N, C-alpha and C positions, 0 to 999 in steps of 0.2 A: 320423298315425294309418295310415298305409299300414303301418308298420312292424309291426302286429299280424299282417297279413296275409302276410306277406312267406316265410312258411315252406311257406304252401300254394300262392303264386303260383309258387313256385320246383318243388313238387313236383309240380303238376298244370301246367304250362305256361300259366301265365296272363297275359294283360295288362289293366292295368287299363283300364275304358274310362268311367268316371266317378267323382264323386265318392263319399267313403264316407258311410254315414250312420249312425243307431243308433236300432234298432226303439221305439216308444213302449211302455211297461210294463215288457216282459220284458227290453229292455237289451242285445239281441242286436247285434253289428254286423253292417253289410252293405256290399259293395263290388260294381258292376257289372263285369263283365269280358267279357274274350273267350276262348276256347279255342280255337286254331286256327279263327279267324273266326267261331266259334259265340256269339253272345250268351249271357251265362250271369249269373247272380247267385253272390258267395260269400257264404256266412253262418258265423261264428262262434258259436257256442253261448255262452249266459252263464249257463247253468245246466242242470240234471238233466234236467228238463222240456225244455228245446230238445232236448238230445241224443238224448234218447228220440224227439222228435217228427222227427227226422233219420231215426232208424232205421225209423220207422214211413214216412215217407216213400220211404225206398229199397224197401220190402218191397211198395209200392203200384206200384211201377215204371212210372210215368208212366199207369196206368190211372185215370182221377178227379184224379189230382195232377200236380203239376209235373214232368216226368221228373229224375230224379238221376243227375247225369255222373259225382258222385266223392263219396264221402263217408268221415270218420272219425268219432272220438268226439267232437271237437271243433268240425269244419267240414263243412259240407254244400256241393256245389256243384250245383247247379240251373238248367234251361233258365230264360233270362230271357222272360218274357210280353212279345210282341212285337206283340198287337192293339192298337186303340184306343179298345176296348168298356170301358163301366165301369157295372158293377152299382149302384153307389152311385146312379149318375143316371138309370138305366133305370127304366121304369115297373114297376110290379107285375107286370102281364100279362105281362113280360118276364123280369124276375128270379126270379119263383117259380118258374118251370118250369127255368130254369137251375141255381139252387142246387140244387131237387131232384133234377136229373138227375146231377150231380156228385155228391151224398149217396150216389145210389144205387148208384153206380160205386165209390165208395171202399167200400162195404159189401159188393161182390159176395164170395162165398168165395175163399179162396186158400190154397194150402197153407203150411206152417209158419209161422205168424204168431209174430211176437216178443211176448215178453210184458211186458205192459202192467198198470200197476196200476188198481185195480177205481175206478168210479166213485164210489162214493161218499168215495174220499181228495179228489176236485175239491169236493165239497160240504161239507168240513171247518168253513170261513168261515160257511157258512149254520146249520149243525145245531149250532155250538158259540156262535151268538151270543147274546149275551142282551139285544138291540133287542126288544123289546116286540112291533112292528109286524112281525116277521120269523118270529113264533112257528107264525104257520097255513101260510106257503110251507114252513117248517121240517118242519111235522107232516106236510104234503104231500108232501114230499121224503122223509122215512124211510119213509113207505108205498110209495113207487116203486121207491125202493132196494131194499126187502125183499122185493121182489116183481118181479124183473126178468123184462121179456120180451123175445124176439128179440135176443139178445145178439150184439154184432160187435164189433170194434176200432172206436174211434170216434174223428174227426179232433178233437172236444171244444170246437173255436170256429171253428164253420161260422157267417159271416157276409158281408154284400155284398162288404167287403173283402179277403176272405181266399179268393176266387172271381176267379181273373183269367182276362183275354182272352188265349190263345195264338194266335190267328190260325187257321191252318189245324187245328192240334190242338183247336180247342173251346175251352171253358170249364174250368179245371182248379182243384185248392185248394192253397195253399200256408199254410205256419205251423199244423201240428197241434200239439195238446199233446199226444194219444196216452192213451185210457182204453180200458178194456173196460166193457162196459154195454149198454143196451138203445137199439136204433136210434134209438129215437123222441126221443131226449134233442138228437141231431146237427140236428134242426131246431128245436128251441126257442127260437134266441137270432133267428129268422128274421123274426118280428113284431117283434122288440125293434128292430130295424133296418131302414133304413140311417140313420137322424137322427130327432130329435124331430119335426120337423114331422109326419114321414111317418107315426109313430106314432100321433099325436094327431087325424089325418084321422077325422074320422065315419065310423063305417061300415066300416075297413078292417081291424080286428080280426078282425070275423067272417067278412066276406070271406076273408080270407087263411087264417082258421085252415081255413075249408072246403076254399079250393082248395090248402092245401098237403095237408091229410088224403088228398084227392082223389089229388094226383101221386104222392105216398109211399105210398100204401095204407096208412094209418095209421088208427086209430080215434081220431075226432075228441076224445071226451073224454079219452083216453088223452094226446095231443098237447096238451090244452090244460092238463093236469096239470102237463105237462114244460113248458110254456110259462110256470105262475105259479111251479114250484118255481125255475127258471132265472133268473128276474126277482127273486126274492128273492136269490138267489145273488149275480147281480149287485149288488143293492143293499147286498148285506153285504160286496162288496169295495168298491166305492164308500166305505161309510161308514169302512171301514178306511183308506182312502187318502185321505178328506179332499175327495171328489169330490162334487158335487151328482148323489143319485141319481132324480132328478124323472122322467127317461125310465123306469127301471125300477119307481119307484111306481105310474108312470100305466099301465105294463102287467099290474102286480100288480093295480092295483083294476079293470082291464080283464077281467082271468080271473077275478079272485073275484067279479066280479058274475055272470059267466057259471055259476059252479061253486055259489053260491048258491040260482040259480035251476034248477038242475037238472043245470048240466055241458052239454056240447055235443052230447049223446046219449045219456049213462050218466047212473044213477042220482043223486038229492041226497047231496053228502058225508055221512058222519056226523057227528053231533053233536059241536061242540068241535076239529072239525077246522080250521073256518073262523073267521078271527078280524075283528074291525073293520077295514073297507076303509084303506087308507093314503091320504093326502093326494094330492092331483095336484099 
């Protein structure tokens, strides 16, 4: 498997520093390496999405994301996380501020942004789904996508496992997908993570919605709708891949209950936008 990495080991003067691995879902190949004594990670893209994410990482230039040491169309060399913190194990009181700080750093204005596809492309699985239980979140997604606000270049896959501890450099993001759209979307997956037990903790959804809205300076109702739409999108992907969508159904049901009762500070949604709650 090391042979796949050999051209970049030679080109960038790298020494292997661990076993190669393959990322889940995307299938990108990873190899821990050292470059002149610096611990780094070499990532070989498996798709156009991964290559686009590498360009976005380079553009961020270490501000909110792992610093990029080198990259080309097929490979990305980034600094390796060296801290021992793990947001997947952290309490919400610690995780939510760190996640929101990282997203805010990624969204700061920068010159010469690289071209990125519209967020609507990411939502095709939901918008094209014929699953009746996904009709309501698809309708909400269409409304949001047709009227975007505060548009930025999005990471596209923010969750507890994609923000790592880089020790003295702080918490930084990895593995972006790269889309252009409303900034609220990058916060929409937080309440669906880090695991099913946390997601279904009584009261956690409402507390988290309020806290993330405050930390990110977002309209709570707007974040609620994006959270609902994203949970529907995640369920669509899970159904397509043959995975259990129970966690996504749960987030959908929690969000839908708030929307049906008047939202998180906005008006009740228009008749016909909401459907029957999905099963838990």
